[in-house]
C-alpha positions as CSV (number, residue, x, y, z in Angstrom):
1,M,-50.2,-17.7,62.4
2,S,-46.9,-16.3,63.5
3,D,-47.0,-12.4,64.6
4,P,-45.5,-10.2,61.7
5,T,-44.6,-7.5,64.1
6,P,-40.8,-7.3,64.5
7,S,-39.6,-7.9,68.0
8,T,-38.2,-4.7,69.9
9,S,-36.7,-6.7,72.8
10,S,-33.5,-5.2,73.9
11,T,-31.8,-8.8,73.3
12,A,-32.7,-8.6,69.8
13,A,-31.0,-5.5,68.6
14,Q,-27.2,-4.1,68.8
15,P,-26.6,-0.4,69.6
16,P,-25.3,1.4,66.6
17,A,-21.6,0.9,65.8
18,P,-19.5,4.0,65.8
19,D,-18.6,5.7,62.7
20,Q,-15.3,5.5,60.8
21,L,-12.7,2.9,62.0
22,G,-9.4,4.3,62.6
23,A,-8.4,7.9,63.5
24,S,-10.4,10.3,62.0
25,P,-9.2,14.1,62.2
26,A,-12.0,16.3,63.2
27,G,-10.6,19.6,61.9
28,D,-10.4,21.4,65.1
29,G,-7.0,20.1,66.4
30,S,-8.7,16.9,67.7
31,T,-8.8,13.4,66.3
32,R,-11.6,10.8,66.9
33,F,-10.3,7.1,67.6
34,V,-12.3,4.0,66.9
35,V,-11.2,0.5,67.3
36,W,-12.9,-3.0,67.7
37,G,-11.4,-4.7,70.5
38,P,-13.9,-7.0,72.5
39,R,-10.8,-9.0,73.7
40,V,-9.5,-6.1,75.5
41,D,-10.6,-4.3,78.8
42,R,-9.3,-1.2,78.3
43,V,-7.6,0.6,75.4
44,E,-5.4,4.0,75.6
45,V,-3.9,6.0,72.9
46,V,-0.2,6.2,73.4
47,L,1.0,9.6,71.9
48,D,4.1,11.7,71.8
49,D,6.5,8.7,72.2
50,G,4.7,7.5,75.2
51,Q,4.6,10.7,77.1
52,R,0.8,11.0,76.8
53,L,-1.8,8.4,77.2
54,A,-5.5,9.0,76.3
55,P,-8.1,6.6,77.5
56,L,-11.0,5.5,75.2
57,E,-14.4,4.4,76.3
58,R,-15.6,0.9,75.5
59,D,-19.2,0.4,74.4
60,A,-21.5,-2.9,74.4
61,R,-20.1,-4.0,71.1
62,G,-16.6,-4.1,72.0
63,Y,-15.6,-0.6,70.3
64,H,-13.2,1.5,72.1
65,V,-14.0,5.1,71.2
66,G,-12.7,8.7,72.1
67,T,-11.9,12.0,70.8
68,V,-8.5,13.3,71.8
69,A,-7.4,16.9,71.7
70,D,-4.0,18.3,70.1
71,V,-3.8,15.4,67.8
72,G,-3.8,15.9,64.0
73,P,-2.5,14.6,60.6
74,G,0.9,13.3,60.7
75,D,0.8,12.6,64.6
76,R,1.9,8.9,65.3
77,Y,0.2,6.9,67.9
78,R,-0.3,3.3,69.2
79,Y,-3.0,1.4,71.1
80,R,-2.0,0.1,74.5
81,L,-4.3,-2.8,75.2
82,H,-5.0,-3.9,78.9
83,R,-6.6,-7.2,79.9
84,D,-7.1,-7.9,83.7
85,G,-4.2,-9.9,85.0
86,E,-2.1,-9.5,81.9
87,P,0.9,-7.0,81.0
88,A,-0.4,-4.2,78.7
89,I,0.7,-4.4,75.0
90,D,1.2,-1.8,72.4
91,R,-0.2,-2.4,68.9
92,A,-0.6,-0.5,65.8
93,D,-4.2,0.3,64.8
94,P,-5.7,-2.4,63.0
95,A,-7.4,0.3,60.6
96,S,-4.4,2.2,60.7
97,R,-4.6,4.8,57.7
98,R,-0.7,5.5,57.5
99,Q,2.5,3.8,58.7
100,L,5.0,6.5,58.3
101,D,7.9,4.0,59.7
102,G,6.8,0.8,58.2
103,L,4.6,-2.1,59.2
104,H,6.3,-2.4,62.8
105,G,6.3,1.3,63.6
106,P,3.4,3.2,65.1
107,S,0.3,4.2,63.4
108,A,0.0,7.8,62.1
109,V,-3.2,10.0,61.6
110,D,-3.8,10.6,57.8
111,D,-5.1,13.9,56.3
112,P,-8.0,13.1,54.1
113,D,-8.0,16.8,52.8
114,F,-6.5,16.6,49.1
115,P,-6.8,19.1,46.4
116,W,-8.6,16.8,44.1
117,T,-8.8,17.9,40.4
118,D,-10.7,15.0,39.1
119,Q,-14.5,16.6,39.3
120,A,-15.3,15.9,35.8
121,W,-14.2,12.1,36.0
122,N,-17.0,10.0,36.3
123,G,-15.6,6.7,35.4
124,R,-16.3,4.3,32.5
125,P,-18.2,1.1,31.9
126,L,-16.4,-2.2,31.9
127,R,-17.1,-3.0,28.1
128,D,-15.0,0.1,27.2
129,Q,-12.1,-0.8,29.6
130,V,-8.5,-2.3,28.9
131,L,-7.0,-3.0,32.2
132,Y,-3.2,-3.1,32.8
133,E,-2.1,-5.0,35.9
134,L,1.1,-3.7,37.5
135,H,3.2,-4.1,40.7
136,V,4.1,-0.8,42.0
137,G,7.5,-1.9,43.3
138,T,8.8,-3.2,40.0
139,F,7.1,-1.0,37.3
140,T,9.6,1.6,37.8
141,P,13.2,1.9,38.9
142,E,11.8,4.0,41.8
143,G,9.2,1.6,42.7
144,T,6.7,4.4,44.0
145,F,3.3,5.7,43.0
146,E,4.7,9.1,42.0
147,A,7.0,7.3,39.4
148,I,4.2,5.8,37.6
149,V,2.8,9.1,36.7
150,P,5.2,10.0,34.0
151,R,4.3,6.6,32.4
152,L,0.6,7.5,32.2
153,P,0.6,9.4,28.9
154,E,2.0,6.7,26.9
155,L,-0.2,4.1,28.3
156,A,-3.1,6.2,27.5
157,E,-1.8,6.9,24.1
158,L,-1.5,3.0,23.5
159,G,-5.3,2.4,24.5
160,I,-5.0,1.5,28.1
161,T,-7.9,2.7,30.0
162,T,-7.6,1.3,33.6
163,L,-4.6,0.7,35.8
164,E,-5.0,-2.3,38.1
165,L,-2.6,-2.2,41.0
166,M,-1.5,-5.3,42.8
167,P,-2.3,-5.1,46.5
168,I,-0.7,-1.9,48.2
169,W,-1.7,-2.6,51.7
170,Q,1.1,-2.1,54.3
171,F,3.2,-5.1,54.3
172,P,6.6,-6.2,56.0
173,G,9.7,-4.5,54.7
174,E,9.7,-2.9,51.1
175,R,9.8,-6.0,48.9
176,N,6.5,-8.0,48.6
177,W,3.8,-8.9,46.1
178,G,1.2,-7.4,48.4
179,Y,-0.7,-10.4,49.5
180,D,1.1,-10.6,52.8
181,G,-0.5,-7.3,53.8
182,V,-1.4,-6.9,57.5
183,L,-2.8,-3.3,57.7
184,P,-5.4,-3.0,55.0
185,Y,-6.4,0.8,55.5
186,A,-2.8,1.9,55.1
187,P,-1.1,2.2,51.7
188,Q,2.2,0.9,51.7
189,H,4.8,3.4,53.0
190,S,7.7,2.8,50.7
191,Y,5.5,3.3,47.7
192,G,4.6,6.8,48.9
193,G,1.7,6.2,51.4
194,P,-1.7,7.7,51.2
195,E,-0.5,11.2,49.8
196,G,1.3,9.2,47.0
197,L,-1.7,7.0,46.0
198,R,-4.1,10.1,46.0
199,R,-1.7,11.9,43.6
200,L,-1.6,9.0,41.3
201,V,-5.2,8.3,41.1
202,D,-5.8,12.1,40.4
203,A,-3.3,12.1,37.7
204,A,-4.6,9.0,36.4
205,H,-8.1,10.7,36.1
206,A,-6.5,13.6,34.3
207,S,-4.8,11.2,31.8
208,G,-8.4,9.7,31.0
209,M,-7.6,6.7,32.9
210,G,-9.2,4.7,36.0
211,V,-7.5,2.9,38.7
212,V,-8.5,-0.6,40.3
213,L,-6.9,-1.9,43.5
214,D,-6.4,-5.6,44.0
215,V,-7.7,-6.1,47.7
216,V,-7.4,-9.3,49.8
217,Y,-10.2,-10.1,52.1
218,N,-9.6,-13.9,52.5
219,H,-6.8,-13.8,54.9
220,Y,-4.0,-11.4,56.3
221,G,-0.6,-11.8,56.3
222,P,1.4,-13.7,59.1
223,E,4.2,-11.1,60.1
224,G,3.0,-8.2,62.2
225,N,-0.5,-9.6,62.2
226,H,-1.9,-8.9,65.8
227,L,-5.7,-9.0,64.9
228,D,-6.1,-11.8,67.4
229,D,-5.2,-9.4,70.4
230,F,-8.1,-7.3,69.6
231,G,-10.9,-9.9,68.7
232,P,-12.0,-12.8,66.7
233,Y,-11.1,-11.3,63.1
234,L,-9.9,-14.7,62.0
235,T,-11.2,-18.4,62.5
236,D,-9.9,-21.9,62.7
237,R,-13.1,-23.2,61.5
238,Y,-12.0,-22.8,57.9
239,D,-8.8,-22.6,56.5
240,T,-6.8,-20.9,53.4
241,P,-3.7,-21.8,51.5
242,W,-2.2,-18.6,53.0
243,G,-3.1,-19.1,56.7
244,Q,-6.3,-18.6,58.8
245,A,-9.4,-17.7,57.2
246,V,-11.5,-14.4,58.0
247,N,-14.3,-14.8,60.5
248,T,-17.2,-13.9,58.0
249,D,-19.9,-15.9,59.9
250,G,-18.9,-16.9,63.3
251,P,-19.6,-15.0,66.6
252,G,-18.3,-11.5,66.1
253,A,-18.5,-11.7,62.4
254,D,-20.6,-8.5,62.1
255,E,-17.8,-6.3,63.2
256,V,-15.4,-8.3,61.2
257,R,-17.4,-7.9,58.1
258,R,-17.7,-4.1,58.8
259,F,-13.9,-4.2,58.9
260,A,-13.8,-5.3,55.3
261,V,-16.6,-3.6,54.0
262,E,-15.6,-0.1,55.3
263,N,-12.3,-0.7,53.9
264,A,-13.7,-1.2,50.5
265,V,-15.8,1.9,50.8
266,R,-13.0,3.9,52.0
267,W,-10.8,3.3,48.8
268,V,-13.7,4.9,46.9
269,R,-14.7,7.5,49.0
270,D,-11.1,8.8,50.1
271,F,-9.1,7.8,47.1
272,H,-11.4,8.0,44.2
273,V,-10.6,4.6,42.9
274,D,-12.5,3.2,40.0
275,G,-12.8,-0.4,41.1
276,L,-11.8,-3.3,43.3
277,R,-10.4,-6.6,42.2
278,L,-11.2,-9.1,45.1
279,D,-8.5,-11.6,45.5
280,A,-9.3,-15.5,45.5
281,V,-13.1,-15.0,46.7
282,H,-13.2,-18.9,46.4
283,A,-11.3,-18.7,49.6
284,I,-13.8,-16.7,51.3
285,V,-16.1,-19.1,53.2
286,D,-19.4,-17.5,54.3
287,T,-22.5,-19.5,55.4
288,S,-24.5,-16.3,56.0
289,A,-27.8,-15.7,54.3
290,V,-26.2,-12.5,52.8
291,H,-22.7,-13.2,51.7
292,L,-20.1,-10.9,52.3
293,L,-19.4,-10.2,48.7
294,E,-23.1,-9.2,48.3
295,E,-22.9,-6.7,51.2
296,L,-19.4,-5.5,50.1
297,A,-20.8,-4.9,46.4
298,R,-23.8,-3.0,47.6
299,A,-21.9,-0.9,49.7
300,V,-19.3,0.0,47.2
301,H,-22.1,0.7,44.6
302,T,-24.0,2.8,47.0
303,E,-21.0,5.0,47.8
304,A,-20.2,5.2,43.9
305,A,-23.8,6.4,43.4
306,T,-23.3,9.1,46.1
307,S,-20.5,10.3,44.4
308,G,-21.7,10.1,40.8
309,R,-19.3,7.8,39.7
310,T,-19.1,4.3,38.2
311,V,-17.1,1.9,40.2
312,Q,-16.6,-1.8,39.5
313,V,-16.3,-4.8,41.9
314,I,-14.4,-7.7,40.2
315,A,-13.8,-10.9,41.7
316,E,-11.0,-13.5,41.2
317,S,-12.6,-16.9,41.4
318,D,-11.6,-20.5,40.2
319,L,-15.3,-21.8,40.7
320,S,-16.6,-21.0,37.1
321,D,-19.9,-19.7,39.0
322,P,-22.0,-17.1,37.5
323,R,-23.7,-16.5,40.8
324,L,-21.0,-14.0,41.4
325,V,-22.2,-11.5,38.9
326,R,-25.8,-12.3,38.9
327,D,-28.1,-9.8,40.4
328,P,-29.1,-10.6,44.2
329,S,-32.8,-10.6,43.0
330,V,-32.0,-14.0,41.4
331,G,-29.7,-15.4,44.0
332,G,-26.6,-13.7,42.9
333,Y,-23.9,-11.8,44.7
334,G,-24.2,-8.6,42.4
335,L,-20.6,-8.1,41.6
336,D,-19.7,-6.4,38.4
337,G,-17.3,-8.8,36.9
338,Q,-14.9,-11.9,37.4
339,W,-11.5,-13.0,36.2
340,L,-11.8,-15.8,33.7
341,D,-8.6,-17.7,33.8
342,D,-9.9,-20.4,31.3
343,V,-8.9,-18.0,28.5
344,H,-5.3,-17.8,29.5
345,H,-5.1,-21.5,30.3
346,A,-6.6,-22.5,26.7
347,L,-4.2,-20.1,24.8
348,H,-1.2,-21.3,27.0
349,V,-1.8,-24.9,26.1
350,A,-2.6,-24.0,22.5
351,L,0.6,-22.1,22.2
352,T,3.1,-24.0,24.3
353,G,1.7,-27.5,24.5
354,E,2.3,-27.6,28.3
355,R,0.0,-29.8,30.2
356,T,1.4,-29.9,33.7
357,G,-0.6,-29.0,36.8
358,Y,-3.8,-27.3,36.1
359,Y,-3.0,-27.2,32.5
360,E,-3.9,-31.1,32.3
361,D,-7.5,-29.9,32.0
362,Y,-6.9,-27.9,28.7
363,V,-6.7,-29.1,25.2
364,G,-6.4,-25.6,23.5
365,L,-8.7,-23.6,21.2
366,D,-11.6,-26.0,21.8
367,D,-11.6,-24.7,25.4
368,L,-11.6,-20.9,24.0
369,A,-14.6,-21.9,21.8
370,R,-16.3,-23.2,25.0
371,C,-15.6,-19.9,26.8
372,L,-17.2,-18.1,23.8
373,H,-20.4,-20.3,24.0
374,D,-20.7,-21.0,27.7
375,R,-18.4,-18.1,29.2
376,F,-16.5,-21.0,31.1
377,A,-14.4,-23.7,29.6
378,Y,-15.7,-25.9,32.6
379,A,-19.6,-25.2,32.7
380,G,-20.5,-28.3,34.3
381,R,-17.8,-30.5,33.1
382,Y,-15.5,-33.0,34.9
383,S,-12.2,-31.5,35.7
384,P,-9.6,-34.5,35.8
385,H,-7.1,-32.2,37.7
386,R,-9.6,-31.5,40.3
387,G,-11.4,-34.9,40.2
388,R,-14.7,-33.3,40.2
389,T,-17.4,-31.6,38.1
390,V,-16.7,-27.8,37.7
391,G,-19.1,-24.8,37.0
392,R,-22.1,-24.1,35.0
393,P,-22.9,-22.5,31.8
394,A,-23.7,-18.7,31.7
395,P,-24.4,-17.7,28.2
396,D,-26.9,-15.0,29.4
397,V,-24.1,-13.1,31.1
398,A,-22.5,-10.3,29.0
399,Y,-18.9,-11.2,27.8
400,E,-17.7,-7.8,29.2
401,R,-18.4,-8.9,32.8
402,F,-15.4,-11.5,32.3
403,V,-11.8,-10.2,32.6
404,V,-9.3,-12.2,30.5
405,C,-5.5,-12.2,29.9
406,T,-2.5,-13.9,28.2
407,Q,-0.3,-13.0,31.1
408,N,-0.7,-12.0,34.8
409,H,1.1,-11.7,38.0
410,D,0.0,-15.3,38.9
411,Q,0.5,-17.0,35.5
412,V,4.0,-15.8,35.2
413,G,5.1,-15.4,38.8
414,N,4.1,-18.7,40.0
415,R,6.3,-20.2,37.7
416,M,9.6,-21.4,39.3
417,L,11.7,-19.0,37.3
418,G,8.9,-16.4,36.9
419,E,9.2,-16.5,32.8
420,R,7.2,-14.4,30.7
421,Q,5.9,-15.0,27.3
422,A,9.0,-13.7,26.0
423,A,10.9,-16.5,27.3
424,L,8.5,-19.3,26.2
425,L,7.0,-18.0,22.7
426,D,8.4,-16.5,19.7
427,L,7.4,-13.3,18.3
428,E,4.7,-14.5,16.0
429,Q,3.1,-16.6,18.6
430,R,3.1,-13.5,20.9
431,K,1.5,-11.5,18.2
432,A,-1.1,-14.2,17.7
433,A,-1.8,-14.3,21.3
434,A,-2.2,-10.6,21.7
435,G,-4.9,-10.8,18.5
436,A,-6.7,-13.5,20.4
437,L,-6.9,-11.3,23.7
438,L,-7.7,-7.9,22.2
439,L,-10.2,-9.1,19.6
440,S,-12.4,-11.1,21.8
441,P,-15.6,-9.9,23.3
442,F,-14.2,-10.3,26.9
443,T,-12.7,-7.4,28.9
444,P,-8.9,-7.8,28.4
445,M,-6.3,-7.1,30.8
446,L,-2.6,-6.8,29.9
447,W,0.2,-7.7,32.5
448,M,3.0,-4.8,32.7
449,G,5.4,-4.7,29.9
450,Q,3.8,-7.4,27.8
451,E,2.9,-5.0,25.3
452,H,6.6,-4.7,24.4
453,G,7.5,-8.2,25.0
454,E,9.3,-7.7,28.5
455,T,12.1,-10.1,29.0
456,A,12.6,-9.7,32.7
457,P,11.0,-12.4,34.9
458,F,8.6,-11.8,37.4
459,Q,9.8,-13.8,40.4
460,Y,8.3,-14.2,43.9
461,F,9.9,-12.0,46.5
462,V,9.5,-10.9,50.1
463,S,11.3,-8.8,52.7
464,H,10.4,-10.5,56.1
465,T,12.1,-9.5,59.2
466,D,11.4,-12.7,61.1
467,P,13.9,-15.2,60.2
468,D,12.0,-18.3,60.9
469,L,9.3,-17.0,58.4
470,V,11.8,-16.2,55.8
471,E,13.1,-19.8,56.0
472,A,9.7,-21.2,56.0
473,V,9.1,-19.3,52.7
474,R,12.2,-20.4,51.3
475,T,11.5,-24.2,52.3
476,G,8.1,-23.8,50.9
477,R,9.1,-22.5,47.4
478,R,11.8,-25.3,47.2
479,R,9.1,-27.9,47.9
480,E,6.6,-26.6,45.5
481,F,9.1,-26.7,42.7
482,A,10.9,-29.8,43.6
483,Y,9.3,-31.6,40.5
484,F,11.4,-28.9,38.4
485,A,14.8,-29.4,40.0
486,D,16.0,-30.1,36.2
487,Q,15.5,-26.3,35.7
488,G,17.9,-25.2,38.6
489,E,17.3,-23.9,41.9
490,A,14.1,-21.7,42.8
491,P,15.2,-18.1,43.4
492,D,15.5,-17.0,46.8
493,P,12.4,-15.0,47.8
494,Q,14.2,-12.8,50.6
495,A,17.0,-12.0,48.1
496,V,17.1,-8.2,47.0
497,E,18.4,-9.8,43.7
498,T,15.2,-11.6,43.1
499,F,13.2,-8.2,43.3
500,E,15.7,-6.1,41.5
501,R,15.7,-8.7,38.4
502,S,11.8,-8.6,38.3
503,K,11.8,-4.8,37.3
504,V,10.4,-3.7,34.0
505,D,12.9,-2.6,31.5
506,W,11.5,0.4,29.8
507,S,14.3,1.1,27.3
508,L,13.2,-2.1,25.4
509,R,10.3,-0.8,23.8
510,A,12.2,1.5,21.6
511,A,13.7,-0.9,18.9
512,G,13.6,-4.3,17.5
513,D,11.0,-6.9,18.0
514,H,10.0,-5.1,21.2
515,A,9.0,-2.0,19.0
516,T,7.3,-4.2,16.7
517,L,5.1,-6.0,19.2
518,L,4.4,-2.6,20.9
519,E,2.9,-1.5,17.3
520,V,0.7,-4.5,16.9
521,Y,-0.5,-3.9,20.5
522,R,-1.4,-0.3,19.3
523,E,-3.1,-1.3,16.2
524,L,-5.1,-4.1,17.8
525,L,-6.3,-1.6,20.5
526,R,-7.2,0.9,17.8
527,W,-9.4,-1.7,16.0
528,R,-11.0,-2.8,19.3
529,R,-12.0,0.7,20.1
530,E,-13.4,1.4,16.7
531,L,-15.3,-1.9,15.9
532,P,-19.0,-2.1,17.3
533,A,-18.9,-5.9,17.0
534,I,-16.3,-6.0,19.9
535,T,-17.6,-3.7,22.6
536,D,-21.1,-2.4,21.5
537,P,-23.6,-3.5,24.2
538,M,-25.9,-4.2,21.5
539,A,-23.5,-6.9,19.8
540,G,-24.9,-10.5,19.9
541,E,-23.3,-13.8,20.6
542,A,-20.0,-14.8,19.2
543,E,-20.3,-17.9,16.9
544,P,-17.2,-20.1,17.2
545,T,-16.0,-22.6,14.8
546,V,-12.8,-24.9,15.4
547,H,-10.9,-26.0,12.3
548,G,-8.8,-28.6,13.4
549,P,-6.6,-28.6,16.7
550,H,-4.9,-25.1,16.0
551,T,-7.4,-22.9,14.4
552,L,-10.4,-21.2,15.7
553,A,-12.7,-18.7,13.9
554,F,-15.7,-16.7,15.3
555,T,-18.1,-14.1,13.9
556,R,-19.8,-11.4,15.8
557,G,-21.8,-8.5,15.0
558,V,-24.7,-6.1,16.1
559,P,-27.9,-7.6,15.0
560,G,-29.8,-5.9,12.4
561,R,-26.4,-4.2,11.2
562,P,-24.7,-6.6,9.0
563,E,-22.0,-4.1,8.1
564,T,-20.8,-4.4,11.6
565,D,-20.1,-8.2,11.4
566,I,-16.5,-9.3,11.9
567,L,-14.5,-12.6,11.6
568,V,-11.7,-13.2,14.0
569,V,-9.4,-16.1,13.1
570,V,-6.7,-17.4,15.8
571,H,-4.0,-20.0,14.3
572,T,-1.7,-21.2,16.9
573,G,0.0,-24.0,14.9
574,D,3.3,-24.0,13.0
575,D,1.8,-25.7,10.0
576,P,-0.3,-23.9,7.4
577,V,-4.0,-24.2,7.4
578,R,-6.8,-23.5,4.9
579,F,-10.5,-23.3,5.5
580,T,-13.6,-21.6,4.3
581,H,-16.0,-19.5,6.0
582,P,-19.8,-18.6,4.8
583,G,-20.2,-14.7,3.6
584,G,-17.7,-12.4,2.1
585,F,-15.2,-10.8,4.7
586,E,-12.2,-8.3,3.9
587,L,-8.9,-8.6,5.6
588,L,-8.4,-5.5,8.0
589,L,-5.5,-6.9,10.1
590,D,-3.1,-9.9,10.2
591,T,-0.3,-10.2,12.8
592,A,1.8,-12.1,10.7
593,D,1.8,-9.3,7.9
594,P,5.2,-8.3,6.8
595,A,4.1,-4.8,7.7
596,H,4.3,-6.0,11.2
597,D,7.9,-7.7,10.5
598,G,6.0,-11.0,10.0
599,P,6.7,-13.9,7.6
600,G,3.4,-13.3,5.6
601,G,1.8,-16.3,4.0
602,T,-1.9,-15.2,4.6
603,V,-4.1,-15.3,1.7
604,V,-7.7,-14.1,1.8
605,T,-10.0,-15.1,-1.2
606,V,-13.3,-13.4,-1.1
607,D,-16.8,-13.5,-3.0
608,E,-20.1,-12.6,-1.9
609,A,-20.9,-16.3,-0.6
610,R,-17.9,-17.1,1.1
611,T,-14.3,-16.2,2.2
612,E,-11.5,-18.7,1.9
613,V,-8.5,-18.2,4.3
614,A,-5.1,-19.6,4.2
615,I,-2.6,-18.9,6.9
616,G,1.0,-20.0,7.0
617,G,1.9,-20.1,10.7
618,P,0.8,-18.6,14.0
619,A,-1.5,-15.7,13.5
620,S,-4.4,-13.7,14.3
621,L,-6.8,-12.2,11.7
622,L,-9.2,-9.5,11.7
623,L,-11.9,-9.3,8.8
624,R,-14.9,-7.1,8.3
625,R,-18.0,-8.1,6.3
626,R,-17.8,-6.4,2.7
């Protein structure tokens, strides 16, 4: 029998890690510096434009630590790295919390002392959320955190509950989607830095809205990435489509994982954010017994509980794997939710007929019915596009834990020309898509401007300073879209014009089809708030029925409360359709109604036993049991 007593050998335990990576002002005019750099023999803090050097002490785990007098918020610094036999090099702090002069400038000490006014804000459950994804740089003409604040009241009045910001980590230059971020602790300087982000979050909470950050723990950007000078943050054992993978399970992985987990916790603790969207977690390879995602979710939830708030961790994943949101007690990772792109793909194919790329795996509304039943369109089915079987069913997982959309930054921006729905679908199709999204039991997410039918494209843009990297990005985009040469030339990612043409035009929402679409969104969101069958935690399973290739109907209600039952109908075809559904339902909303500048043509005939529905063209209908 083995000895159950844990080993107390010195070789079995590591000394404790220092608190708080980066530069932490102590409040007495000094600042504590902590950086992990096992590949470095000595580290000095370079201050006062190189006029002052302060040595740090190295511990057994490779941390370099020290408290330096006469250093406080706003002071710039770099780390000078010394390796025996090599010239010293100066680098920004990997955990820099502020970059006043951009990515290639020195780090700066952040002041965490902010006059928060959100003490009464506790967050909200996922089932009550309507997410709104936006890119800070193109959401307003100014492209700053501060410029978002005046837009909050109208978004809140529309029914938006939560902003989801595309990545805001420090990236090269001032134009980037954010996924090339290199210094994950520092909010982008051109957006307004840490002070601007705190003001935005505080203002959002005052407007009754939460803020979710899109964070990237699967890779770090190429330009300005000096992590390898400090330690084994990255690994060649795995790869990602965007560069080296993060070292989650090799030598030194404990400290690399700490770098990510502490970063996640800091957004909750120091910036009061209400959730994190984890980018492409299928690209995080981790063979550890406790996956990084589980460790990170546990730490975030612990921090949220300490502050008495509700904070969600939501994954982007293409694996169709419910393990992400299952509890660790049954082998899951304990995340709160995950993106479900299947809903977008199903509706896109149903409305456009496009079947290229990954759309070849989808046929339309049949796939949406599968999502309602199994939560995934691919729940153990063979995928022709991938050439293998994908996913597993998860009918026991609540609908609210799946975030769905009809547009997002990927599905728009990864098209060669970055076309939005307004360039692909007519008004009636877009209204029908809005109904399918907002009347579904899943958690909906809008993409900035879609509520008014934004016509500006959202194209891929960067502002790298390395000419070789700029040309590599240009060449990569041309190669990626060579198949679409008949559509013209792919926009130049480095050109300022590509960025400028991607900005939202807020003047559109005041008139014409744009105002009509906005009102349809407003009414759909009102019904979503009011009907228990959509968001009540006691609501039962949706029961879908497909009526031909272009029509899906589903019912849902709260068991034992038949008066809550609803019937949702989505019709994506141009041809008329007629069908009968059991039970008597009265019409509440028709996206094709002339009241919404639609063509009409919908007829609902009701008796106690059945409801006959006739639809003349693309539309979504909402009916309630009589």
